[in-house]
NUTOR-77630 format. One record per residue: residue in three letters; x, y, z of N, C-alpha, C, CB in turn. Coordinates in steps of 0.02 Angstrom, whole numbers, plus 50000, padded with zeros to 5 digits. Last residue first. Glycine has a CB too. Layout:
ALAXYZXYZXYZXYZ;...
***
This chain:
VAL469035048952492469495043452512469335037052474469455042152587;LEU468095058252469468625057552419469125051952434468985064052412;GLU467265058652576466975056852511467515055352459466535062452487;SER468115063352673467885056452679467575053952613467375055952736;MET468255076652631468835072252631468625064952632469285073752690;LYS466955081252655467215081152587467825076552581467395088252565;VAL466935080552796466455076652755466725075852684465765080052754;LEU467915089752828467995082852849467545078152809467845082052925;ALA467375101552779467995099052750468105091752767468595103152774;THR466285102952866466175101952794466785098952761465985108552760;LYS466965105452984466555099352978466425097752904465885100353016;LYS467525117552951467975111952969467595105452963468255112853041;LEU466405125352933466845124052876467315118252889467245130352858;LYS465895126453060465505122853010465945120952950464915127152987;SER467155123853189466775127953141466405123453091467245132653103;GLY467975116953273467265116853286466845120753237467135119353354;LEU469345127453244469105121353278468355121953293469515120153343;SER469395135553085469385135753158469085129353187468975141853182;ALA470395129652945469755131752976469795131353053469185127352951;THR471585123552909471565130852916470945133152954471595134152848;ASN471365110152893471905112152939471895119652953472585110252909;TYR470325110452797470205107652864470725110152914470225099852861;VAL471005115652687470435119252715470305117052787469795118152671;LYS471905105152669472165111852685471605116252714472465115152622;LEU471015095152635471425094352695471715101052717472005089252682;TRP470535099752514470085099752571470455098752637469555094152563;GLN471725097452441471465104252448470975104652507471115106552383;ASP471855083652447472385087852476472135095052487472995087952431;PHE470695079452378470775077752449471275082452482471005070452457;THR470085092652267470465086552283470495085552359471175086852254;GLU469385104552264469125098752226469465092252248469235099852152;ALA468995121152313469295114652330468955108952291469235113352405;LYS468345133052294468795130752240469055123652252469375135552234;GLU467645135152410467275135252347467685132452289467055142352331;SER468655135052502468165129652504467755129252440467695130452565;MET469285146952467469645140652461469165134852458470145139752518;LYS468305155952503468475155352433468855148852420468885161352409;VAL468385154552643467765152852608467895151652534467235158452617;LEU469675159452660469525152552679468875150152645469465151952755;ALA469535172752621469985168352584469835161052598470725169952602;THR468685177452721468465177452651468875172552610468505184452620;LYS469515176152832468885172452830468635171852758468345175752875;GLU470515185152799470685178152809470055173852803471015177152879;LEU469775196952794470095194552732470285187152739470725198752716;GLU469425198852925468895197352877469185194552813468495203652862;SER470605190453036470355196052997469805193852949470925199452958;GLY471195179853101470545182153126470245187953087470615184153196;SER472805185053061472395179853092471755182853121472795176153147;LEU473005194052909473055193752982472585188553010472905200653013;ALA473535184852761473085189352798473185188652873472355187952779;THR474295174252714474605180952719474185185652763474695183952651;ASN473515163252702474125162652743474455169452757474625158052709;CYS472545168452614472355166152681472955165952728472015159252678;VAL473305170352500472975176152532472805174352604472335178252493;LYS473655157152474474185162052488473895168252522474555164052424;LEU472385152052447472765149252503473325154152523473075142352484;TRP472075158752331471695160452391472035157652454470985157752386;GLN472995152052248473055159352259472675161452321472795163152198;ASP472525138952252473195140452279473295147852291473735137952231;PHE471265140452189471305138152258471975140252288471225130452262;THR471205155652087471295148452099471325146852173471945145952065;LYS471075169452093470585165452056470615158052074470675166351982;ALA471465185752147471475178552161470905175052124471415177352236;LYS471365199352134471625195652077471575188052085472345197552064;GLU470915203552257470515205452197470715201352136470595212952182;SER471905199152339471235196252348470785197852288470915198752412;MET472935207352296472995200052288472305196752292473465197152342;LYS472465219652340472495218352268472565210952253473075222252236;VAL472645217952477471965218952451471955217252376471735226152462;LEU474035216852480473625211352504472905211852478473625211252580;ALA474425229352431474605223352394474165217452415475345221552404;THR473985237852533473685238352467473805231952427473955244452429;LYS474865233952634474145232952644473775233152576473855238352691;GLY476065237952574475965231052594475225229452602476345229552659;LEU475875251552560475925247452500475825240052515476615248552466;GLU475855255252694475265256452653475265252152591475205263752635;SER476615242452798476625248552759475985249252718477235248752712;ASP476615230252858476255235552893476225242052853476565236852960;SER477435222552782476725220852780476295226252814476605214152814;SER478655230752686478405229152752477645227852749478565234952802;VAL478975222752525478895228552570478665226152639478395233652541;THR479045209952467479615214452463479565220052515479655217452394;ASN477865203252473478445199952505479055204552506478615193652467;TYR477075212152399476915210952470477515207952506476305206252476;VAL477665210652273477685217052307477565216152382477155221852278;LYS477355197352248478055199352252478125206052288478365199752182;LEU475965198452242476255194352294476995196152304476185186852277;TRP475815205952126475625209052190475915205052249474855209452196;GLN476265195852039476635202152045476455205852109476495206651984;ASP475295186052052475985184552073476395190852080476315179852022;PHE474155192451996474175190652067474885189752091473775184152079;THR474625205451875474445198651898474455197851974474915193651866;GLU475025218251845474435215551811474185209051842474585214551737;ILE475955232851874475685226551900475045224551864475545227051975;LYS476435245151839476565239551793476225233051813477315238451788;GLU476145253551943475855255051878475905249251829476185261251847;SER476905248252044476175247852051475825249351985475935252752105;MET478175251651996477985244652004477225243952006478295241752069;LYS478125265552004478175262351938477985255051941478875263051910;VAL478105267152143477555269852101477545266252034477635277452091;LEU479305261152178478675258652205478085260852163478585260852278;ALA480225269352112480175262352094479515259352118480755258352123;THR480055281352181479885280952110479775273752088480425284252067;LYS480565277452304479865279552299479625279152227479785286752326;GLU481875274852268481475269552297480735271152290481665268452372;LEU482275287552225482255282052176481835276252202482965279652160;GLU482255294952340481785296652287481715290952237481995303052251;SER482405283852484482675288252431482135289752380483285284952398;ASP482035275052583481735281752584482025286552532481825284752653;SER483515265852563482885266552598482665273852600482925263752669;SER484205264952398484275266552470483585267652500484725272752481;ALA483875251352284483855258452303483915259352378483205261552278;MET483755237952260484425240852263484435247952290484755240652195;ASN482415235252254482815231352301483515234252310482855224152279;TYR482025243652148481785244952215482225241452267481055242552222;VAL482635237152041482855243852059482645245452131482565249152011;LYS481865225452039482595224952050482865231752072482945222551985;LEU480625230752008480705227352072481455226752090480375220352071;TRP480865235051879480745240051931480825237052001480045243151924;GLN480975222451819481545226951818481465232451871481625230151749;ASN479685217351837480255213951869480875218451871480405207451833;PHE478915226251756478815225851828479425222951863478195221651845;THR479875234351623479445229051653479405229651729479715222251634;GLU480745244151579480075243751548479605239051585480145241451476;ILE482135255051601481695249751626480995250051595481635250151701;LYS482995265051576482985259451528482445254351544483665256051526;GLU482935273651680482735276251614482655270651563483255281251590;SER483455266251783482735267751785482485270351718482585272851840;MET484805266251748484425259951748483675261351744484585255851812;LYS485095279551772485125276951703484745270451697485845276051681;VAL484995279851912484555284051871484515281351800484795291351871;LEU486025271051946485335269551966484835273551924485245271152040;ALA487135277851893486965271151868486245269351885487445265951898;THR487155289451972487025289951900486795283251872487645292451862;LYS487525283852094486885287252088486675287752014486915294352119;LYS488795279252060488285274552084487585277452077488425272552158;LEU489425291152026489335286051975488805280951996490005282451961;GLU489495297752147489055300552095488925295352041489375306752064;SER489485286152288489805289952234489295292552184490335285552197;GLY488905278052382488845285152391489145289452336489145287052455;SER490075265152355489455267252390489455274852400489395263552458;LEU490805264252194490865265052266490215267552296491435269952282;ALA490245252252070490385259052092490405259552168489865264052064;MET489785239452048490505240452053490685247352079490825239451986;ASN488405240152037488695235452086489435236652097488585228352063;TYR488275249451930488025251051998488365246652050487265250052000;VAL488775241951825489125248051845488925249951916488965253851796;LYS487785232151821488475230251836488885236251858488795226951774;LEU486685240151787486675236451850487385234451870486225230251845;TRP487025244051660487025249151713487005245951782486445253951704;GLN486815231651599487485234651600487535239951654487655237551532;ASP485435230251617485895225351647486605228051651485885218751608;SER484935240751540484825240951613485295236051648484095239251630;THR486135245751413485565242051439485505242651514485615234651418;GLU487295253451395486685255151358486065251851389486755253151286;ALA488925259051430488315255751453487705258251415488225256851528;LYS490035266451399489815261551349489145258351368490335256151341;LYS490255274051510490155277551446489885272951392490815280651423;SER490445264451606489865268951613489725272751548489975273951671;MET491635258951561491025254851561490405259251564491035249951620;LYS492495269551587492375267651517491745263351512492985263751489;VAL492465269151727492225275151692492055273451619492755280851695;LEU493065256651745492375257751769492075263851735492375258651845;ALA494335258751692493895253651662493175254851682494115246651683;THR494845268251783494755269951712494255265251678495425269851675;GLU494905260451898494475266351897494315268451825494795272251935;GLU495865251251856495195248851877494695254651873495215245851948;LEU496955259451836496655256351778495955253551794497095250751751;GLU497305262651966497075268051922496715265151861497665272351899;SER496645250652086497155253252041496855258751997497455247651998;ASP495745244152169495945250952187496495253852142496185251052259;SER496325227952124495825232152156496135238852176495535228652218;SER497095225051965497115224952038496595229852067497825226852064;VAL496135218651824496615222951857496575222451933496515230251836;THR495065210551782495745208051779496235212051821495985207851707;ASN493865216851782493905210651821494615207951825493455205451791;TYR494175227351692494005228851762494105222651806493275231351768;VAL494325220151573494895223851601494775225151676495005230551563;GLU493025215351559493585210651564494185214051596493765207651495;LEU492375227651541492215223551600492755218351613491525220151591;TRP492875231351420493085235251478492915231651543492755242151478;GLN492185221551346492915221551348493185225551406493195224351282;ASP490845225251366491085218751390491845218351394490825213151346;PHE490815237851301490675237251372490975230851400489925237551386;THR492195239251181491515237951201491445237751277491275231351172;GLU493575241651169493095246151136492385245351163493105244951062;ALA495275239151203494585238551226494135243851194494545239251303;LYS496585241351172496165238251120495415238251139496395231151107;GLU497135246651286497195250551224496715247951170497915250251198;SER496905236651377496565243051388496605247451326496885246651449;MET497735226851322497015225651327496645232251334496855220951386;LYS498975232851345498735232151276497985230751274499125226451241;VAL499055231551484499065238251453498765237951382499785241051451;LEU499065217651492498525221451524498485228551495498645221851600;ALA500235214351425499595211951399499025215951428499495204551415;THR501185219851512501115222451444500425220651415501675219751399;LYS501015211651623500895218851629500775221951560501485222251664;GLU501395199451567500725200151596500535207551600500685196851666;LEU502715202251533502235200651480501525201451505502355193551454;GLU503315203651656503265209551613502745208451558503945211251582;SER502385194651785502895195351732502785201651692502885189151686;GLY501375192351876501885197351893502415198451840502205195351955;SER501155175751824500915181151868501485185851886500595178151931;LEU501515172351654501665171151724501435177151766502415169851735;ALA500175171451532500805174251558500885172751632500835181751546;MET498895167551501499425162551497500075164951529499555160851425;ASN498095178651511497915172851551498455167551552497275169751525;TYR498725186951416498715188851487498585182751532498175194251500;VAL498425180051299499115180551320499155182351395499495185851278;GLU497025182051297497305175251300498025175351325497275171851231;LEU497005195951285496705192751344496965185751352495935192751339;TRP497545197451158497915199951216497655196951281497885207651219;GLN496465191851089497125188651086497565191051144497465190251018;ASN495445200951114495385194051140496045190351138494865190151099;PHE495905212451045495825212451118495835205351146495175216051138;THR497055208550908496405209750939496435209751015495905204550916;GLU498335205750862497965211150830497325213150867497785209150759;ILE499945198850890499275200550914498975206450877499295201950987;LYS501205194550870500725193550815500025196150831500685186250797;GLU501925195950983502155199750925501645199550868502825197150900;SER501345186851067501255193951083501465198351024501655195851146;MET501825175051011501105176451008500985183951019500725172351062;LYS503155175851047502975176350976502225177850968503155169750940;VAL503045173851186503315180151160503105181151087504085180251166;LEU502545160851184502155166251215502385173051191502205165851293;ALA503585153851125502935154051092502505159751119502575147351101;THR504585155151222504675158251157504005159051121505155154051113;LYS504045147451324504165154651335504225158351269504795155651378;LYS504045135151261503415137951284503475145451295503185134451350;LEU505405133351240504965133951182504295136951202504855127151149;GLU505885131651367506075137751330505615138851271506805137251306;SER504615125251480505135124551430505285131251396504925119351377;GLY503545125751567504195128351590504755128051539504395124751650;SER502765111751497502725117051546503415119251568502305114851606;SER503085108651323503105106551393503085112551440503735102351407;ALA501935113551192502595113351223502545111551297502955120051215;THR500595115451158500905108851148501555108151185501015107751074;ASN500245128451176499835123351209500145116451205499135123251178;TYR501215134451091501205135751164500825130251201500885142651179;VAL500795129950967501455128050991501475128851067502015132350957;LYS499555136350963499575129050961500255126450986499435126450891;LEU500005149550960499585147351016499585139751020498865150051009;TRP500615149950838501045150350898500655148350960501325157550907;GLN499435149350761499945144050756500405144150816500345144850691;ASP498775161150797498465154650811498965148950808497885153350763;PHE499685170950747499535170450819499265163550836499025175850840;THR500755163750617500185167450643500105166650719499545165250608;GLU501875155750596501885162650573501325166850605501815162850498;ALA502865141150613502345145550640502425152750617502345145250717;LYS503945133650575503455135350523502935140450547503105128950500;GLU504655131450690505005134450633504515136950579505495129350602;SER503715125250769503965131850790504335135350734504435131150851;MET503585113350697503005117750705503235124850724502525115050758;LYS504845107950717504655110150650504045114750652504515104050605;VAL504745104650852505245109450830505065112350762505945106150827;LEU503725095150844503615101250883504125106650863503675099750959;ALA504325085150767503715088450743503605095050779503115083950751;THR505365080950851505515084150787504925088150761505735078850734;GLU504605075050953505045080750968505215084650904505685078351002;GLU504005064750881503585069750915503995076050929503305066850981;LEU505125057550840504695060550790504255065950821504265055250756;GLU505625052650960506035057350922505615061050871506615053750888;SER504315052351088504715049451033505115054850998504255045750983;ASP503455056751185504185056951200504605053651146504315053551266;SER502135047051119502355051851169503105051051183501955050951233;SER502095044550942502125041851010502405046951058502555035351012;ALA501095055150836501725052150855501695049550927502305057150848;MET499935062250813499915054950804500555051450826499775053250731;ASN500225075650833499645072750867499625065150863499005075650839;TYR501295077550744501405077950817500835074450855501445085450838;VAL500625076650621501135071650639501245071550714501795073150602;LYS499825088050631499505081450624499995075850643499235080350553;LEU500845097650632500395097050689500035090250689499875102750689;TRP501375096150505501785094250563501365093550626502345099550574;GLN500265101250436500465094250426500905091850484500835093350359;ASP500255114550477499685110350492499845102950484499095112150447;PHE501515118950423501385119050496500815114150513501195126150519;SER502015107250290501775113650316501675113250392501105115650282;LEU503435098950221502825098850261502655105850288502895093850320;GLY504635098050154504065100950118503425101350159503935097150057;ASP505515091250232505645098450221505035101850189506265099350177;PHE505055078150220504945081850283505045089350274505425079250336;PHE505475075450088504765074850107504625078950170504575067350119;ASP506835076950097506465081450053505725081350071506565079549979;SER507225066150177507245072950205506865077950163507965075250212;ASN506075052250149506715055750146506665062850173506975055850075;LEU505375037750214505255044750199505925048450201504745047850248;SER505535025050260505435025750188505265032950168504885021150165;SER505645019150386506205023050359506145024150284506865019650376;LYS504605013650446504895009550392505495012950360504365008050338;GLN504255023850527504515017850558504855013250508503965014050594;ASN503725032250431504345034250464504675028250498504225039850514;PHE502525026150401503055026050350503735028050380502875030750292;ILE501845028950524501945022050500502525021750450501305019350468;VAL501845043050528502135039150583502305032050560501645038850643;VAL501165046050409501855048150417502195044050472501905055650432;THR499915040750445500275038050386501015039850390499965040850321;LEU499525048850549499685041950563500065038750505499045037950578;GLY499325061150474499785060550531500005053450544499455063250591;PHE498345058550371499035060550355499515059050413499065067850337;GLY497265043850382497435050950389498175052150381497205053350456;VAL496895030850354497055032550424497235039950435497625028250448;LYS496495030050216496215025550267496305028350338496545018750262;LYS497195039250144496475039250137496145035050192496275036650069;GLU498495035350174498255041750200497495042050197498555047550160;LEU498635023750099498585023150172498315029550203499275021550202;GLU498685029349972498165024449988498065023850064498335017649958;GLN499835037349980499185040449967498605035749986499125042349894;PHE500875027850001500735033050050500025035850042501235038750043;ASN500335010849952500755016749950500505022049998500775019549878;MET500434994050000500005000050000500445006250000499525000050062;
***
């Protein structure tokens, strides 16, 4: 079987390994191999073999692009001169932010290359996400961290991006206040306003605005329940939320939540319990009515009868 026939069966790399064992490949053949071909040979050669070592050297001689030097770097032994050389060569070929980020992650901690990569990342950064990468990479309280945060605020467009700026800005800073305001300008939904409310300072104008906007956006029982669980139950909004829940309640489970939330002995609790009995159909639902109803009440007796019918 000749070289081409075997290559079709097992691929280029393994074919070279097999023919090399037979010593039937001359120097002209090896001199004509490309980087990608040497990579295939390396991947198929026996570990620690002379052919594997030769393939790696040839890869370094043929490497021209960032991606090729990256493959050499990932292939070379840890701590080897070739690995160090590959990292330097990669830095010489870099064109993009993401490539500098890869070099930064590979460079030794505290090395000149790591420092250079970080500077180059900041020079290449253009988008919010790229400046976020810079922010997450630099040392805390550094000048570059502050620069990255400012750049993020200039690139921020969405409510989620402004949320990240808010979380990173110093407490009480103008940037933190600006981030909250910008978030509120981008918000359209109830859940987004609820997030703003949970982050806003107590009794601040933004908290009050968020409460008003939340109430304007509410349409469902579950949304009023979220409001009730968010604010103080004794507050005006808490009391309003409970009433609104009772107005929106339709199912057994919703009336159960109203019943469990209402003050013990209140008219709302009694109404919710009656509504539960009207909606109850299964044994488990009547069991909940039974466990909630007052001892000796007519409703408790009714629940017991209904349970016995369903057993």
